[in-house]
Every structure is written in structure tokens, then in C-alpha cells.
C-alpha positions as CSV (number, residue, x, y, z in Angstrom):
1,M,-10.4,33.3,-5.7
2,K,-7.0,33.3,-7.5
3,K,-3.7,34.3,-5.9
4,N,-0.4,34.0,-7.8
5,G,-2.3,32.2,-10.6
6,K,-3.6,29.5,-8.3
7,T,-7.1,29.0,-7.2
8,E,-7.4,29.1,-3.4
9,P,-10.3,27.4,-1.6
10,L,-13.0,29.6,-0.3
11,D,-14.7,29.1,3.1
12,L,-18.3,29.8,2.5
13,H,-21.3,29.4,4.7
14,V,-24.4,27.6,3.3
15,L,-27.8,27.4,4.9
16,I,-29.9,24.4,3.9
17,E,-33.5,24.4,5.0
18,K,-36.5,22.2,4.3
19,E,-39.3,24.0,2.4
20,D,-42.3,21.9,1.6
21,R,-41.0,18.9,-0.3
22,L,-37.6,20.4,-1.3
23,Y,-34.5,21.6,0.5
24,S,-33.3,25.1,-0.3
25,A,-29.6,26.0,-0.1
26,L,-28.3,29.6,0.2
27,C,-24.7,30.7,0.1
28,L,-24.6,33.5,2.7
29,E,-21.6,35.3,1.4
30,L,-22.7,35.5,-2.2
31,D,-26.5,35.4,-1.9
32,V,-26.6,32.5,-4.4
33,A,-29.3,29.9,-4.0
34,S,-30.3,26.5,-5.2
35,Q,-32.4,23.6,-4.2
36,G,-32.7,19.8,-4.2
37,R,-35.0,16.9,-3.2
38,T,-32.6,15.9,-0.4
39,P,-30.0,17.8,1.7
40,A,-27.2,16.1,-0.2
41,E,-28.7,17.1,-3.6
42,A,-29.2,20.7,-2.3
43,K,-25.6,20.8,-1.2
44,K,-24.4,19.4,-4.6
45,N,-26.5,21.9,-6.5
46,I,-25.4,24.9,-4.4
47,V,-21.7,24.0,-5.0
48,E,-22.5,24.0,-8.7
49,A,-24.4,27.3,-8.5
50,I,-21.5,28.9,-6.7
51,E,-19.0,27.7,-9.2
52,L,-21.1,28.9,-12.1
53,Y,-21.5,32.3,-10.4
54,L,-17.8,32.7,-9.8
55,E,-16.9,31.5,-13.3
56,S,-19.1,34.3,-14.7
57,V,-17.3,36.8,-12.5
58,Y,-14.0,35.7,-14.0
59,A,-15.4,35.4,-17.5
60,D,-16.6,39.0,-17.4
61,G,-13.2,40.1,-16.0
62,D,-14.8,41.5,-12.9
63,E,-12.6,39.6,-10.3
64,K,-10.6,42.7,-9.3
65,E,-13.7,44.7,-8.6
66,F,-15.7,41.8,-7.3
67,I,-17.5,42.6,-4.0
68,P,-19.4,39.7,-2.4
69,R,-23.1,40.6,-2.0
70,P,-24.0,38.9,1.3
71,A,-27.5,37.4,2.0
72,P,-29.8,39.4,4.3
73,V,-29.0,39.5,8.0
74,E,-32.1,37.3,8.7
75,E,-30.6,34.4,6.7
76,W,-27.3,34.7,8.6
77,L,-29.2,34.6,11.9
78,K,-31.0,31.4,10.8
79,Y,-27.6,29.9,10.0
80,F,-26.1,30.8,13.4
81,Q,-29.2,29.6,15.2
82,A,-28.9,26.3,13.4
83,M,-25.2,26.0,14.2
84,T,-25.9,26.8,17.9
85,Y,-28.5,24.1,18.1
86,R,-26.2,21.6,16.5
87,M,-23.4,22.5,18.9
88,Q,-25.7,22.2,21.9
89,K,-27.0,18.8,20.7
90,S,-23.4,17.6,20.2
91,F,-22.4,18.9,23.6
92,R,-25.3,17.1,25.3
93,R,-24.4,13.8,23.6
94,S,-20.7,14.1,24.5
95,A,-21.6,15.0,28.1
96,G,-24.0,12.1,28.4
97,R,-21.2,9.7,27.3
98,G,-18.8,11.1,29.8
99,R,-16.5,12.5,27.2
100,I,-16.4,15.9,28.7
101,R,-14.4,16.3,31.9
102,Q,-14.6,19.3,34.3
103,S,-11.3,21.1,34.6
104,K,-9.9,22.3,37.9
105,V,-10.2,26.0,38.5
106,L,-7.1,27.5,40.2
């Protein structure tokens, strides 16, 4: 979004899932979707879809009244479940390599 005439970066959450032979990508804050043959292509396509969506908001002069339309709760739950799984997997790898130390409890 724009602030003082400058475009500020947005922190958006994107869920990428494999569906049959394609990967679907969904921006959770805006409920904008895209797809690709690979996760990288799906990511590239969702970025483009988000940019086009926000450009249309600005072109129509709706940025002051713009209210994000979030994706359904079920999609958010999928996203956070996937993030939890990734964090657990990363934690197990780090613990297995001895990178995590136990701290002393006073």
C-alpha cells in the first residue's frame, strides 16, 4: 500500500498446495489465487496475480475504501498446519545436529 506517496512492502501469507499435476497458490489476506506446474512457478504466478489485483484497486480509486477480503478460515488453518509441520521438522533436524542447547532453569 502507499504511504506518503511511497509504496510500502506488504507481508502476505501464501498457501501453496499440490493438486493433481499442478500447484495451487492462494494469498490468504486477499483471497487471490493462481497456479503453476512447480512450486516456484506457482509462487511467481501468485505474486503477479496479487500485483494485478492491487493495481486494479488503485486504478479504480478504491484504495481508501479498500478492505482485504481474507480467504476462508479452513485455508488459514491449512497454512498454519503446514507452518507448524515445517517448524517441527526444522527443530528435529537442529536438535539431531546438536545445535539446540538446553538452558539452565533458575
